[in-house]
Each structure stands twice: as structure tokens, then as C-alpha cells.
C-alpha positions in Angstrom: 121.2 6.4 57.1 121.3 5.3 60.7 119.1 7.3 63.0 121.9 8.2 65.4 120.7 11.7 66.1 118.9 11.4 69.4 115.2 12.2 69.0 115.1 11.7 65.2 112.6 8.9 65.2 109.8 10.3 63.1 109.4 13.5 61.1 106.5 15.7 60.3 104.6 14.8 57.2 104.7 17.1 54.1 108.0 19.0 54.1 108.8 21.9 51.9 112.3 21.7 50.5 114.2 24.3 48.5 117.7 23.9 47.1 116.9 20.2 46.6 119.2 19.8 43.6 122.4 20.8 45.5 124.6 18.2 47.2 123.0 18.6 50.7 119.5 19.0 49.3 119.9 15.8 47.3 121.0 13.9 50.3 118.2 15.3 52.5 115.7 14.5 49.7 117.0 10.9 49.5 116.7 10.5 53.3 113.2 11.8 53.4 112.2 9.5 50.6 113.6 6.5 52.5 111.4 7.5 55.4 108.4 7.8 53.2 108.0 11.6 53.9 106.2 13.5 51.2 108.2 16.5 49.9 107.1 19.7 48.2 110.2 20.7 46.2 110.5 24.5 45.5 112.0 25.1 42.0 112.7 28.3 40.2 110.4 29.0 37.3 107.7 26.4 36.2 107.4 23.1 38.0 108.2 20.2 35.7 107.4 17.2 37.8 105.0 15.9 40.4 105.8 17.2 43.9 107.3 20.4 42.6 106.1 23.9 43.1 107.4 26.7 40.9 108.3 30.1 42.4 110.3 33.3 41.7 111.9 34.5 44.9 112.9 37.7 43.2 109.4 39.1 43.0 106.3 39.3 45.3 104.3 37.2 45.6 106.9 34.6 44.9 104.3 31.9 44.3 101.2 32.4 42.3 99.4 29.9 44.5 100.7 29.0 48.0 97.8 26.7 48.6 100.0 23.5 48.3 101.9 24.7 51.4 98.8 24.7 53.6 99.1 21.9 56.1 102.9 21.5 55.7 104.5 20.8 59.0 108.1 22.0 58.2 110.2 23.8 55.6 113.9 23.4 54.9 115.5 26.2 52.9 118.9 25.6 51.3 119.0 27.9 48.4 122.0 30.1 47.6 124.5 30.8 44.8 127.7 28.7 45.1 130.4 30.6 47.0 133.1 28.9 44.9 131.1 29.3 41.7 133.5 31.9 40.3 135.6 34.9 41.3 133.9 37.3 43.7 133.4 40.3 41.4 131.0 43.0 42.6 128.3 41.5 40.4 128.8 38.0 41.8 128.8 39.3 45.4 125.5 40.9 44.8 124.2 37.7 43.2 125.4 35.6 46.3 123.6 38.0 48.7 120.4 38.2 46.6 120.1 34.5 46.1 120.2 34.0 49.9 118.4 37.1 51.3 115.7 37.5 48.7 114.7 33.8 48.7 114.7 33.5 52.5 112.6 36.6 52.8 110.2 35.4 50.1 109.8 32.0 51.7 109.4 33.4 55.2 106.7 35.8 54.1 104.9 33.1 52.1 104.9 30.7 55.1 103.8 33.5 57.5 100.8 34.3 55.3 99.4 30.8 55.3 96.2 29.9 57.2 98.1 27.1 58.9 101.9 27.9 58.8 104.4 25.2 59.5 105.7 24.8 63.0 109.4 25.0 61.9 111.5 26.5 59.2 115.2 25.5 59.0 117.2 28.0 57.0 120.8 27.5 55.9 123.4 29.9 57.1 127.1 29.5 57.6 129.9 29.7 60.2 131.3 32.5 58.0 129.1 34.7 60.2 131.8 34.6 62.9 134.5 36.0 60.6 138.2 35.5 61.2 138.6 34.6 64.9 142.1 33.2 65.1 142.2 30.5 67.8 139.1 31.6 69.6 136.2 29.2 69.9 132.9 30.3 68.4 129.6 28.9 69.6 126.1 30.2 69.0 126.4 32.9 71.6 129.4 34.4 69.8 129.0 37.8 68.1 129.1 38.1 64.3 132.5 39.0 62.9 133.6 41.4 60.1 133.9 41.0 56.4 131.7 40.3 53.4 130.7 36.7 54.4 129.8 37.8 58.0 127.7 40.7 56.7 125.9 38.4 54.2 125.1 35.8 56.8 123.7 38.5 59.1 121.4 39.7 56.3 120.5 36.1 55.5 119.4 35.3 59.0 117.5 38.6 59.4 115.5 37.8 56.2 113.7 35.0 58.1 112.1 37.5 60.6 108.6 37.4 59.0 108.4 33.7 59.9 109.6 34.4 63.4 107.0 37.1 63.8 104.3 34.6 62.7 105.2 32.2 65.5 107.2 29.8 63.4 110.2 28.2 65.1 113.1 29.3 62.9 116.5 27.5 63.0 119.5 29.1 61.4 121.7 26.2 60.5 125.2 27.6 60.5 127.0 25.1 58.3 130.7 24.4 58.3 132.5 22.7 55.4 130.4 19.7 54.5 132.5 16.6 53.6 130.8 14.0 51.4 130.6 12.4 48.0 129.1 14.4 45.2 129.2 18.2 44.7 131.1 20.1 47.3 134.5 21.0 48.7 136.0 17.5 48.4 134.9 17.0 44.8 137.1 20.0 43.9 140.2 19.0 45.7 140.2 15.2 45.9 141.7 14.8 42.3 144.7 16.9 43.3 145.3 15.0 46.5 145.0 11.7 44.7 147.8 12.9 42.3 149.9 13.8 45.3 149.5 17.5 44.5 147.6 18.6 47.7 148.9 20.6 50.6 148.1 23.2 53.2 146.6 26.6 52.2 148.7 29.6 53.3 150.2 29.0 56.7 147.8 26.1 57.4 147.3 27.4 61.0 143.8 28.7 60.2 140.9 26.7 61.8 138.4 24.8 59.7 134.9 24.0 60.9 133.8 20.8 59.1 131.1 18.1 59.3 130.4 14.9 57.4 127.5 14.9 54.9 125.8 12.1 56.9 126.0 14.0 60.1 124.8 17.2 58.3 121.6 15.5 57.1 121.0 13.9 60.5 121.5 17.3 62.2 119.1 19.1 59.9 116.4 16.5 60.5 117.1 16.6 64.2 116.5 20.3 64.2 113.2 19.8 62.4 112.1 17.4 65.1 113.5 18.9 68.2 111.3 21.7 69.5 114.0 23.0 71.9 116.1 24.2 69.0 115.5 27.7 67.6 117.7 30.5 66.4 121.3 29.9 65.5 122.6 26.3 65.5 126.2 25.5 64.5 126.1 22.5 62.2 129.7 21.4 62.6 131.6 18.5 64.0 132.7 18.9 67.6 136.4 18.8 66.7 137.4 21.6 64.3 140.9 21.2 62.8 143.5 23.5 61.4 143.9 23.5 57.6 147.3 21.8 58.0 145.7 19.0 60.1 142.9 18.6 57.5 145.2 18.4 54.5 147.4 15.8 56.3 144.4 13.7 57.2 143.1 13.9 53.6 146.5 12.9 52.3 146.6 9.9 54.6 143.0 8.9 53.5 144.0 8.7 49.9 147.5 7.3 50.6 149.3 10.3 49.1 151.6 12.9 50.6 150.2 16.4 51.2 153.4 18.4 50.8 152.7 21.0 48.2 151.5 24.2 50.0 149.6 26.9 48.2 151.1 30.2 49.4 148.6 32.9 50.6 149.8 35.5 48.0 149.2 33.0 45.1 145.7 32.3 46.4 145.0 36.0 46.6 146.2 36.6 43.1 144.1 33.7 41.7 141.0 33.9 43.8 140.9 37.5 45.1 138.6 38.2 48.0 137.4 34.6 48.1 140.9 33.5 49.3 140.9 35.7 52.4 137.3 35.1 53.4 136.8 31.5 52.5 140.2 29.8 52.5 142.6 31.7 54.7 140.2 32.9 57.4 140.2 31.0 60.8 136.9 29.9 62.2 136.9 27.5 65.1 133.1 26.9 65.5 131.7 24.2 67.8 128.1 22.7 67.9 127.3 23.7 71.5 123.5 23.7 71.0 123.3 20.4 69.1 125.4 18.7 71.8 123.3 20.2 74.6 120.1 19.0 72.8 121.4 15.4 72.8 122.6 15.1 69.2 125.2 12.3 68.6 127.7 12.5 65.8 128.5 9.5 63.8 131.8 11.1 62.5 133.1 13.3 65.4 136.7 13.3 64.1 137.9 14.2 60.6 139.9 11.0 59.9 136.7 9.0 60.4 134.7 11.2 58.1 137.3 11.1 55.3 137.8 7.3 55.6 134.1 6.9 55.1 134.0 8.8 51.8 137.5 8.5 50.1 
């Protein structure tokens, strides 16, 4: 990966990484390995490989022995149940919240209790915290919105408070839709578009905050390195698009028409609450703080991002 994020020249040694088996975690782990950065990978249950540390974020203490964390300079926390894993039943909503809030609180408390805590903790969050904002722009100074996702994100970010209280610089990385190869949004919809079966969702007028996987990895590592960043940071491309614009761009990228819309009422019947909060909601988030800190995007427009991964 090119080091196009200004200031990302070297990284602190010994980085704690959770959620390393997910799409983003895998990409960050690979980039750190290329840079020769040692990683302590948090895994649920018993560690099964060198460089892993087992933990149970649902209990306290979450780790039997936090000693391996002493001397770590940074932690990146990406854990959380998949929003698109299944229909949002009451039980699954509880699981989504617990997997984010409990694990964040457990890691923050663990790091805060070290003799030498890391200087920075980057915790994943989401632009879903802004709720449905129509055409209004949302930057990091915008107030949280309403709805399940917004409430979950607020609890998620609040769970890192023990680390803040311990003097650790905490960055809440509010991710948009990450576009890249491997697990993620594109993996689910690309087969349909390649068959010419793709199209806008609902009216298509809702705004979508997106970012390429390559820029996402670079932005996370930029946040680790850049001491001026703390608190909420929108990890999105600077040019959000409407759903209609995105589906047309994706259709062009795979050389197929995108003419089969999915009506909102059908999405609600099939997906329930997920349709309204994850697919039909309009969030036009922009990365004000990243840009002010000097970060440079490799894929600032969606056509370039899709062309790089199709």
C-alpha cells in the first residue's frame, strides 16, 4: 500500500489488534506485517497461535494476564457482530450492541489498568451515529441522530471512557461503507450487478457515505500516528453519493445496466428494521477532521474506488 496518508511514515511498535479476522482487520494486519510491525491479536477464547492473546470481553477481567500488553504503543479495536449477519430480531439487536459495547469497555478498562498504557486507542464506530439526515452534511461536530444504530453508536463510543480517563488518546473511527475485495458490502451485491440484476434501493435519493478499503486502512494508521486526532473522526471519502449514483457507478464498473430497483416496501418486508436504518436512511458524512489533519485520499471519488476493485 502506498503511504499517501500525510504523516504515515512510521508506526509505533507493538500494536494490539482486535477484530483481525474481519475484512478490515485482515487488511490492517497485512499492512502492519508489510511494515514489520509486531501485532498482538486479540482472539475470543484460547489463543491458538503465536502473537495471539485470548480474552473473554463478556466477563471481567477479560484477560487472565494482561502482561503482554505492557509496553504496547497503540491498540486498534474493530470487534462487532455483522450488521448484515441476519434479520434484526430483538435478540440479534442485543447481540450487536453487546459485541461492541462490552468488548470496547473491557479493552478500555484493561488498557487503563496497565502500568504503561498505550498512547492511543482507535475504536471502530460508524456514521450511523448521525441517523437519517436527508440532504444535510454531517461532520464530526454534528449531533447524534435518532434510531437504533445511532443509539448503539453512542453507547459504543461512551464505552471507551475508561481509556480517556486514563489519559489515552481515543479516536472513534466513524466508518462509512467500506468498498474493497473480500468480505463486505460489495461481496454481497457484486454477483447481482454482474448478472445485470442490480439497481437503486428505494427512491435512490438517500445519501451514502463510502470509502475504499485502501483509504480506510491508511486513515486508521494515520489516526494512530497523528497526535492531533482524538475523539470522533469520520472515516469516509470526501464525496458522498446518493444510492442511485452509486448503483449507476457500480453498473458502469462491471459493464452491466443497473435498472432493476428494489422498492422500499419490499426491502422492509424482507429485511425489517435493517432496511430503514442501514439501506434507506440518508447519511451524508464528510471527513472534515481527516482533511484538516492533512490526510490525502487515493480514491476520492466512487468511480475510481470501484474501478480499482471490480
